[in-house]
VODOPA-746168 format. One record per residue (C-alpha): residue in three letters; x, y, z. Coordinates in Angstrom, 2 decimals. Layout:
REM residues N
[ALA [X Y Z]];
...
REM end
This chain:
REM residues 362
[MET [-76.80 77.30 109.87]];
[THR [-74.60 75.21 112.01]];
[GLU [-72.28 76.71 114.50]];
[PHE [-68.61 76.04 114.04]];
[ASP [-67.42 73.89 116.88]];
[ASN [-63.84 74.16 117.89]];
[ASN [-64.08 70.82 119.55]];
[ASN [-64.66 69.11 116.21]];
[ILE [-61.14 70.01 114.86]];
[PRO [-59.34 66.88 113.86]];
[GLU [-56.66 65.77 116.24]];
[ASN [-53.96 65.68 113.60]];
[GLN [-54.49 69.30 112.53]];
[PRO [-52.84 72.09 114.52]];
[GLU [-55.15 74.30 116.47]];
[ASN [-53.43 77.55 115.48]];
[ILE [-51.21 77.99 112.41]];
[ASN [-48.42 80.45 112.95]];
[LEU [-47.21 81.67 109.55]];
[GLU [-44.23 83.46 111.08]];
[LYS [-42.78 80.26 112.45]];
[ASP [-39.46 79.15 110.82]];
[THR [-40.22 75.78 109.37]];
[THR [-36.75 75.21 107.87]];
[PRO [-34.91 72.30 109.35]];
[ASP [-32.10 72.94 111.75]];
[VAL [-28.77 72.94 109.90]];
[LYS [-25.53 72.90 111.82]];
[PRO [-23.07 75.57 110.61]];
[VAL [-20.23 74.20 108.52]];
[PRO [-16.84 75.60 109.43]];
[PRO [-15.02 77.32 106.56]];
[ALA [-12.77 75.04 104.60]];
[THR [-9.16 75.48 105.47]];
[GLU [-6.76 75.86 102.57]];
[PRO [-4.27 73.05 102.32]];
[GLU [-0.77 73.96 103.29]];
[SER [1.22 74.95 100.22]];
[GLU [3.83 72.42 99.28]];
[ASP [7.34 73.56 98.58]];
[ILE [7.90 72.63 94.95]];
[THR [11.13 74.58 94.47]];
[PHE [13.74 72.40 92.84]];
[GLY [17.35 73.06 93.50]];
[ALA [19.89 73.14 90.70]];
[ARG [21.86 69.95 90.23]];
[THR [25.02 72.02 89.79]];
[ASP [25.64 75.06 91.97]];
[LEU [26.40 77.95 89.63]];
[SER [25.91 80.81 92.11]];
[ASN [29.63 81.59 92.50]];
[LEU [30.09 81.41 88.74]];
[GLN [27.23 83.85 88.23]];
[ARG [28.65 86.34 90.74]];
[SER [32.09 86.17 89.15]];
[ILE [30.75 86.61 85.62]];
[ASN [28.66 89.60 86.67]];
[ALA [31.72 91.13 88.33]];
[VAL [33.74 90.70 85.12]];
[LYS [30.95 92.31 83.09]];
[GLN [30.85 95.23 85.50]];
[GLN [34.58 95.81 85.05]];
[LEU [34.34 95.59 81.25]];
[ASN [31.41 97.99 81.09]];
[THR [33.42 100.69 82.81]];
[VAL [35.43 101.06 79.59]];
[ILE [33.49 99.36 76.78]];
[VAL [30.30 101.05 75.61]];
[GLY [27.62 98.65 74.41]];
[GLN [28.85 95.47 72.69]];
[HIS [26.98 93.32 75.24]];
[LYS [26.63 90.45 72.79]];
[MET [30.37 90.44 72.11]];
[ILE [31.16 90.44 75.84]];
[ASP [28.85 87.49 76.43]];
[GLN [30.49 85.57 73.59]];
[LEU [33.97 86.22 74.99]];
[LEU [32.91 85.01 78.43]];
[VAL [31.26 81.92 76.94]];
[ALA [34.52 81.16 75.12]];
[ILE [36.44 81.33 78.40]];
[LEU [33.93 79.06 80.15]];
[SER [33.99 76.65 77.20]];
[ASN [37.81 76.68 77.00]];
[GLY [37.79 77.87 73.38]];
[HIS [39.68 80.36 71.23]];
[VAL [38.18 83.48 69.65]];
[LEU [38.73 85.31 66.36]];
[LEU [37.72 88.98 66.57]];
[GLU [37.02 90.61 63.22]];
[GLY [36.31 94.26 62.64]];
[VAL [37.54 97.39 60.93]];
[PRO [40.31 99.39 62.64]];
[GLY [39.24 101.45 65.62]];
[VAL [36.31 99.39 66.96]];
[ALA [38.21 98.37 70.14]];
[LYS [39.22 94.82 69.19]];
[THR [42.63 94.98 70.86]];
[ILE [41.51 97.08 73.83]];
[THR [38.71 94.60 74.52]];
[ALA [41.13 91.68 74.66]];
[LYS [43.56 93.60 76.87]];
[LEU [40.73 94.73 79.12]];
[LEU [39.47 91.16 79.50]];
[SER [42.96 89.99 80.40]];
[LYS [43.14 92.64 83.13]];
[THR [40.12 91.09 84.87]];
[LEU [41.81 87.67 84.94]];
[SER [44.74 86.76 87.17]];
[LEU [46.53 85.02 84.32]];
[ASP [49.82 85.37 82.47]];
[PHE [49.26 87.59 79.44]];
[SER [51.21 87.85 76.18]];
[ARG [50.61 90.00 73.15]];
[ILE [52.09 89.01 69.79]];
[GLN [51.99 91.49 66.91]];
[PHE [51.93 89.51 63.69]];
[THR [53.99 90.94 60.83]];
[PRO [55.05 89.56 57.42]];
[ASP [58.61 88.88 58.67]];
[LEU [57.53 87.00 61.82]];
[MET [59.02 83.49 62.08]];
[PRO [57.57 80.46 63.91]];
[SER [60.46 80.52 66.39]];
[ASP [59.47 84.08 67.34]];
[ILE [56.21 82.62 68.66]];
[LEU [57.05 79.14 69.91]];
[GLY [60.58 79.70 71.14]];
[THR [64.03 78.51 70.14]];
[SER [67.00 76.56 71.44]];
[VAL [69.85 78.64 72.82]];
[PHE [73.33 77.34 73.53]];
[ASP [74.18 77.60 77.23]];
[LEU [77.93 78.15 77.62]];
[SER [77.92 77.26 81.31]];
[LYS [76.41 73.84 80.63]];
[SER [77.79 73.38 77.10]];
[GLU [74.36 72.34 75.85]];
[PHE [71.32 73.74 74.12]];
[THR [68.37 74.81 76.30]];
[PHE [64.92 75.68 75.04]];
[LYS [63.86 79.27 75.58]];
[LYS [60.07 79.49 75.58]];
[GLY [58.37 81.99 73.31]];
[PRO [55.46 84.32 74.08]];
[ILE [52.92 81.61 73.24]];
[PHE [53.64 80.11 76.67]];
[SER [51.01 82.11 78.53]];
[HIS [47.52 81.51 79.80]];
[PHE [46.03 84.37 77.79]];
[VAL [47.52 85.18 74.38]];
[LEU [46.48 88.12 72.21]];
[ILE [47.51 87.77 68.56]];
[ASP [47.06 91.12 66.88]];
[GLU [46.34 91.09 63.13]];
[ILE [46.77 87.37 62.73]];
[ASN [46.31 87.55 58.96]];
[ARG [49.49 89.63 58.48]];
[ALA [51.88 86.72 59.13]];
[PRO [52.77 84.26 56.34]];
[ALA [51.31 80.77 56.18]];
[LYS [54.39 79.17 57.75]];
[THR [54.01 81.27 60.90]];
[GLN [50.25 80.76 61.01]];
[ALA [50.77 77.00 60.76]];
[ALA [52.88 77.12 63.93]];
[LEU [49.66 77.76 65.84]];
[PHE [47.84 74.64 64.62]];
[GLU [49.07 72.22 67.25]];
[VAL [49.11 74.61 70.19]];
[MET [45.54 75.84 69.58]];
[GLU [44.00 72.40 69.18]];
[GLU [46.08 70.14 71.42]];
[ARG [47.40 72.70 73.92]];
[GLN [50.96 71.56 73.28]];
[ILE [53.85 72.30 70.93]];
[THR [56.57 70.09 69.51]];
[VAL [59.99 71.68 68.95]];
[GLU [63.03 69.69 67.83]];
[GLY [61.42 66.43 68.88]];
[SER [60.43 67.60 72.36]];
[THR [56.83 68.19 73.41]];
[TYR [55.86 70.99 75.75]];
[THR [52.38 71.10 77.29]];
[MET [50.62 74.40 77.84]];
[GLU [49.48 75.14 81.38]];
[ALA [45.70 75.41 81.80]];
[PRO [43.79 77.52 81.14]];
[PHE [45.01 78.45 77.66]];
[LEU [43.07 80.98 75.60]];
[VAL [43.98 82.62 72.29]];
[ILE [42.20 85.75 71.09]];
[ALA [43.20 86.81 67.60]];
[THR [42.16 89.96 65.73]];
[GLN [41.98 90.65 62.02]];
[ASN [40.86 93.41 59.70]];
[PRO [38.40 92.21 57.03]];
[ILE [38.80 95.23 54.77]];
[GLU [42.49 95.75 54.14]];
[GLN [44.00 93.04 51.91]];
[GLU [47.45 94.47 51.12]];
[GLY [50.17 92.69 53.06]];
[THR [47.78 90.10 54.50]];
[TYR [47.57 86.33 54.18]];
[ARG [44.19 84.66 54.26]];
[LEU [43.74 82.18 57.09]];
[PRO [43.25 78.63 55.80]];
[GLU [40.08 76.73 56.73]];
[ALA [42.13 74.30 58.83]];
[GLN [43.23 77.12 61.09]];
[LEU [39.86 78.85 61.19]];
[ASP [38.41 75.57 62.42]];
[ARG [40.56 75.88 65.57]];
[PHE [38.62 78.92 66.73]];
[LEU [35.50 78.26 68.78]];
[PHE [33.93 81.62 67.85]];
[LYS [34.36 84.17 65.13]];
[ILE [32.98 87.42 66.55]];
[THR [32.30 90.32 64.22]];
[ILE [32.35 93.81 65.75]];
[ASP [30.20 96.46 64.07]];
[TYR [30.29 100.22 64.31]];
[PRO [28.64 101.70 67.42]];
[LYS [25.25 103.36 67.24]];
[LEU [24.78 107.13 67.64]];
[ASP [24.07 107.09 71.37]];
[GLU [26.97 104.69 71.94]];
[GLU [29.31 106.92 69.92]];
[ILE [28.27 109.90 72.05]];
[SER [28.98 107.91 75.23]];
[ILE [32.41 106.94 73.91]];
[LEU [33.27 110.59 73.27]];
[GLN [31.97 111.68 76.67]];
[ARG [34.04 109.04 78.48]];
[GLU [37.15 109.90 76.48]];
[ASN [36.69 113.59 77.23]];
[ALA [36.31 112.86 80.94]];
[LEU [39.48 110.78 81.13]];
[GLN [41.82 113.79 80.70]];
[ASP [44.91 111.72 79.84]];
[ARG [44.26 109.11 82.53]];
[ASN [44.79 105.48 81.60]];
[LYS [41.42 103.90 80.98]];
[LEU [42.67 100.51 82.22]];
[GLU [44.27 101.63 85.48]];
[LYS [41.17 101.09 87.62]];
[ILE [40.29 97.65 86.26]];
[GLU [40.30 95.06 89.05]];
[ARG [41.18 91.39 88.76]];
[VAL [38.14 89.21 89.34]];
[LEU [38.92 85.62 88.30]];
[SER [41.96 83.65 89.34]];
[GLN [43.54 80.75 87.50]];
[ALA [41.96 78.26 89.93]];
[ASP [38.53 79.89 89.52]];
[ILE [38.60 79.57 85.74]];
[ILE [39.65 75.92 85.86]];
[LYS [36.90 75.20 88.39]];
[TYR [34.23 77.01 86.35]];
[GLN [35.28 75.26 83.15]];
[ALA [34.81 71.93 84.94]];
[LEU [31.34 73.03 86.12]];
[VAL [30.31 73.97 82.58]];
[LYS [31.11 70.45 81.39]];
[GLN [28.53 69.13 83.88]];
[VAL [25.68 71.15 82.35]];
[MET [22.92 68.75 81.23]];
[VAL [21.91 68.36 77.59]];
[GLU [18.78 66.40 76.66]];
[PRO [19.05 63.81 73.83]];
[GLN [16.60 65.71 71.61]];
[LEU [18.81 68.81 71.87]];
[ILE [21.86 66.82 70.82]];
[GLU [19.85 65.68 67.80]];
[TYR [18.89 69.33 67.18]];
[ILE [22.58 70.30 67.01]];
[ALA [23.31 67.45 64.61]];
[LYS [20.45 68.45 62.30]];
[ILE [21.70 72.04 62.07]];
[VAL [25.22 70.92 61.15]];
[ILE [23.99 68.28 58.69]];
[ASN [21.91 70.95 56.96]];
[THR [25.04 73.01 56.30]];
[ARG [26.45 70.07 54.32]];
[GLU [23.28 69.65 52.27]];
[ASN [22.58 73.33 51.59]];
[ALA [22.90 74.30 47.93]];
[PHE [24.10 77.79 48.85]];
[LEU [27.17 76.42 50.66]];
[TYR [30.21 75.01 48.86]];
[LEU [31.63 73.56 52.11]];
[GLY [29.61 72.51 55.15]];
[ALA [30.62 72.27 58.79]];
[SER [32.59 69.34 60.22]];
[PRO [31.86 67.23 63.33]];
[ARG [34.22 69.54 65.19]];
[ALA [31.63 72.26 64.63]];
[SER [28.96 70.07 66.27]];
[ILE [31.17 69.63 69.32]];
[ALA [31.86 73.36 69.39]];
[ILE [28.13 74.18 69.37]];
[LEU [27.56 71.69 72.19]];
[ASN [30.32 73.16 74.35]];
[ALA [29.32 76.75 73.60]];
[ALA [25.66 76.01 74.41]];
[LYS [26.75 74.70 77.81]];
[GLY [28.72 77.89 78.32]];
[TYR [25.70 80.01 77.46]];
[ALA [23.53 78.02 79.88]];
[ALA [26.03 78.52 82.72]];
[LEU [26.36 82.20 81.84]];
[ARG [22.59 82.52 82.24]];
[GLY [22.52 80.66 85.56]];
[ARG [21.14 77.35 84.32]];
[ASP [22.55 73.85 84.65]];
[PHE [20.72 72.64 81.56]];
[VAL [20.82 73.65 77.89]];
[THR [17.82 75.11 76.05]];
[PRO [17.23 75.55 72.29]];
[ASP [17.97 79.28 72.67]];
[ASP [21.47 78.45 73.93]];
[ILE [22.05 76.36 70.82]];
[ARG [20.67 79.01 68.47]];
[ASP [22.84 81.72 70.04]];
[SER [25.91 79.49 69.68]];
[ALA [25.32 78.33 66.11]];
[VAL [26.07 81.56 64.23]];
[PRO [29.46 82.47 65.83]];
[VAL [30.51 78.81 65.71]];
[LEU [29.56 78.18 62.07]];
[ARG [30.12 81.50 60.28]];
[HIS [33.85 80.80 59.74]];
[ARG [33.56 77.04 59.23]];
[VAL [31.43 77.07 56.08]];
[VAL [32.22 78.34 52.59]];
[VAL [29.58 80.10 50.50]];
[ALA [29.15 78.87 46.95]];
[PRO [30.93 81.27 44.52]];
[GLU [27.77 82.19 42.61]];
[ARG [25.96 83.04 45.84]];
[GLU [28.93 84.99 47.14]];
[MET [28.85 87.11 43.96]];
[GLU [25.22 87.90 44.79]];
[GLY [26.31 89.34 48.12]];
[ILE [24.93 86.51 50.27]];
[SER [26.98 85.96 53.44]];
[SER [27.53 82.78 55.40]];
[GLU [25.75 84.32 58.39]];
[GLN [22.57 84.83 56.36]];
[ILE [22.59 81.22 55.19]];
[ILE [23.23 79.89 58.69]];
[LYS [20.34 81.91 60.13]];
[GLN [18.07 80.55 57.40]];
[ILE [19.15 77.00 58.25]];
[ILE [18.47 77.57 61.94]];
[ASP [14.99 78.88 61.13]];
[THR [14.15 75.85 59.01]];
[VAL [15.24 73.17 61.49]];
[GLU [12.37 72.26 63.82]];
[ILE [12.92 73.20 67.45]];
[PRO [12.48 70.23 69.80]];
[ARG [9.65 70.53 72.30]];
REM end
């Protein structure tokens, strides 16, 4: 048996093997990765609509002190003002058509006129007439109540066709021609007309040519139960006080003109313009409609969509703006086929079906 000789250990082999020794290679600590500085990707609006938004919200606040609910109607009225268009309010008696128009006029620093249409009303009662001036020995034109910035025509369908026709030129061209002389209306010029859809005795149906002058036809429904309770509570709390006495003026004439100019600058993408055209073309090709919408309806949808975009604080139009504008713009510009009308189908139902079938641009 040979004795183990420590001297015979090979030179390349360690004399003592320490198992506790850390044999991992030295690794320098890596500093934690710093997050890159966040880039500011906020894009500013191309058109500053902040003042417009504040003014619109202030008008809504004033209206809501008297009007209960009807938020959709209020938005449509404000869009009409921003789009420089006229409005036809339709509803049964007692749903606050006239009070809404008067209340809206109180929030605007504009000249206001109210014309009550009756069967014996003559065109000169609206437009004005020439009066002989004895001091000058000549006729001078005395302007009628239509010469205002804000005109409320109550029960427009009660006047005969001759009187209704007197509004054609002034509503479309913002001017009137009397005895060969032309008088231009001062901007802004807004007409809000009311009519009762139920009562037919002593009324004259508005012709399609005149209906086409209105940007919107707004239908006002009955209030819901909770809204009716709120109306009664507010009326009970008034105690003979005038409900309009505390309404403050919010928008001046210069403000409205400036905001209407801003609305015209709202951007509309080409595919959205095509979307508007497809909706209107479909009204002309729909079998349920006897009469489709005209190109004036396309322009009205375009202008109203811009108004909706500005109302919502955007300087660009979206498909939702177009869809919200289409029904109030088109409901009075199309005629339902007689057989469909006998079935109880309304123009609003057909228009909504058309909107649902037209593909939304992406």
